[in-house]
C-alpha positions, 0 to 999 in steps of 0.5 A: 143610327148610322151603322159602322158595319161593312160588310155585314148590315152594309146597306144600312150604313149607307141608307142614311148619310148627310146629303151635305157629304155624300158616300159614293154609290156602294162605299162609305165616306168615311173609314175610322181605321184602328191598330190593334194588339191585344187592347181588349181593355179598352177596344170596344169603347173605342169602338163605341166612340168611333160609331157615335161620331159617325152618328152625330156627324150624320156620314155613312162610315165604317170602323176598321180594326186592323189586327196584328195578331191579338191573343186576347180576344180582341177581334171578337170583341171588334166583331160584336161591337159592330166594326169590320176586322182586318188581319194584318199578318205582318208585324208592326205598327206600321204594318197595322195601319197600312194594312187597315188603310188599304182595306178601308172602303171610305173616301177619307181614312181617320186613324187613331190608337185603339188604346183610348187615349184619342178620344174618336168623339172629337174628330169632327175638326178632322173631317171639316179640314177634309171636306174643304179639300186638306189631303191630310189632317195632322193632330196635335197634342203639343201646346206649341200647337194649342194641343193639350195633354192630360195628367199621366198621358205621355211620359216626361222624356216623350213630352220635354225630349223625345217628341220636340226634338224630333219634331224640330228635326223634322221640320228642320230637315223636310220644312214640314210645318207639323208642330207634332210629328208623332200624333197618331189621330190624323185624317187623310184622304184615300187618294192621299194615302195611295199617293204617298207609298207608305212602306215603314213597319214600325212606328217610325210610320208616323214620320213617314207619313208626314214626310212623304206628304211634303215630298208629294206637296199634299195640302196639310192642315193641323188641328189641336186635339187632347190625349187622354191618358190611356185605359190599359193595365199593361204597358205600352207597345212603344219603346222609347229609346228604341222607337226614338233611335228608329225615327231619327234613323229613318229621317236621317236616311230619307235627308242626305243633306243633313246627314252628309252634305252639310257635315261634309261640306263643313270639314271640308270648308274648315280644313281647306281654309284653315290648311291653306293659312297654314301651308304659308307659315305657322299660326299663333291664336291666343297665345297657341301655336298651329303648325304641320301638326294641325295642317296634318288633322286639315288634310284628314279634314279635307279628305274626309269632307270630300267623302262625306260630300261625295256620299250625299251626291250617291245617295241622292241620285240613288233616292232619287232613281229608286223613287225614294225622294223626289228629284227637285229643281236644284238637283236636275239642274246639278247633274244636267250639267254633270259629265263624267268626262267633267268629273275625271278632268277635275280629278286629273287635274287635282292629280297632275297639281299634287304630282307637281308638288310632290316632284317639286319636293322631291327635287328640293331633297335632291338639291339638299343631297337627298339629306335631311330637309327642314321638317316643318317646310318639308311637310308643308309641301307633302301633305298638301300634295298627298291630299290633293293626290286623294282627293283627286283619286276620290273624285275620279272614281266617285264620278264613275260611281255617280254615273253608274247609279243613274244608268236606269234613268235620263238624270245625267241627260248630257252624258 
C-alpha cells in the first residue's frame, strides 16, 4: 500500500509508485490538499478515500490538511489518519488553500473540500488530464458540463441562481470555457499554481483561479463530477449572498471592460447621438415630444459616459502596471500611439469649440440688448457649449493622470 504521509513514513510513500507516473526523487508525485476548519465529522473519511485513491492509482502521494484554526480536534484526527497537517494562520477558504498548496510537495495537486461532498476516490480523470499535460483541470457539477448534483447536495439558490449566473458572467468577462466556476474539486500542476500568483483569502479564490488561468493562457480541461450531500451536522461556512457578492465584486474589479468601458461607451454613444439630433430642433416619437429638457439629460449622459470611459483606461493601465491584469496587444497598440500632448490637444480643442459656441450665445444675447432670449433656442447653444467645456477639461486632466499612472513602466512608448 502506498503511504500518504510526508514527512513521517516518508520513505514508504516513495518506495511504491507507478513506473508510468514516476515521482521526483525525494518528493511525492501527487498532493491531495483539503482546507479544514472544524471538519472533525467528515475529515477522517475524506482522508481515507484520498489514500485509497493513491493506492488504486499507484502514485506516490501525500494528503495535506490545510488547517485554518480548527478547535474540534481536526488536527489530531488528520495526523492519526496519516495526513500531513499544515497550520494556516490567515483565516479564509482561499488562505487555507494557498497555504496548503504552497506547502504541497507534489508535482501535481488535487484540491477538494473536507466535508465529504466530493468523493476523492474519483480523482482518476483529474490525474489522467494532468498526465496529458493540462495545467488546470476543473471539475464540473452542473448538468451543462455533464456533471451531477445529488439530492440535497446544493441549495436551490446556488444551483439555479448563484452558480449559473456567476459562471455565465465569468465566461462572458474572461472568455473562459469553464462550465462551473465554483466547483471545489480541481487538479493543477504546482508550477501552474505558482504561475497564477493567487492572492484571494475568501471564497472568491475559486473565481480567481479560473481567471488567472485564463490570463496566463494555461491549458485547461474540465471533467464531470458528482456532488454529494455533505456529511456535516453544522451549517456550511459558505454565506450565499455575502460570498456571491464577493465573487461578483472580484470579477468586476478584474474586468474594467465590463465594469467601466462598456457602460461608459454606451452612455456616451446614446447621449451624443440623441443629443446631436435635439440640437437641431425638437423631436416627436410616437406622440412623445423631446426637447431641451431631454437635451440636458443627454449632456449628463455624455459627461458621465466620458468619465466612466476614462475610468476604464485608468483601471486598465493601473492593473497592467501593477501586474494585476496582463497587457494585451490592443492595449499596447492604443497606448503606444498615445501621448500626453495629444490628449491635451484633443481636450483643448473641445474647450475652444465650447467657448466659441458660448461666445456666440453671448453675442446673440448682446444683439437682443441683453434682454430675454428664446428659451429653447438659447439652451440649444448653451447646453452643448457647457458640455464641450466640461468634457474638454475632463480629457485634459485625464491625460495627465494616465501619464502619471504609466510612469513606472514604458507602456506609453512615445512619451
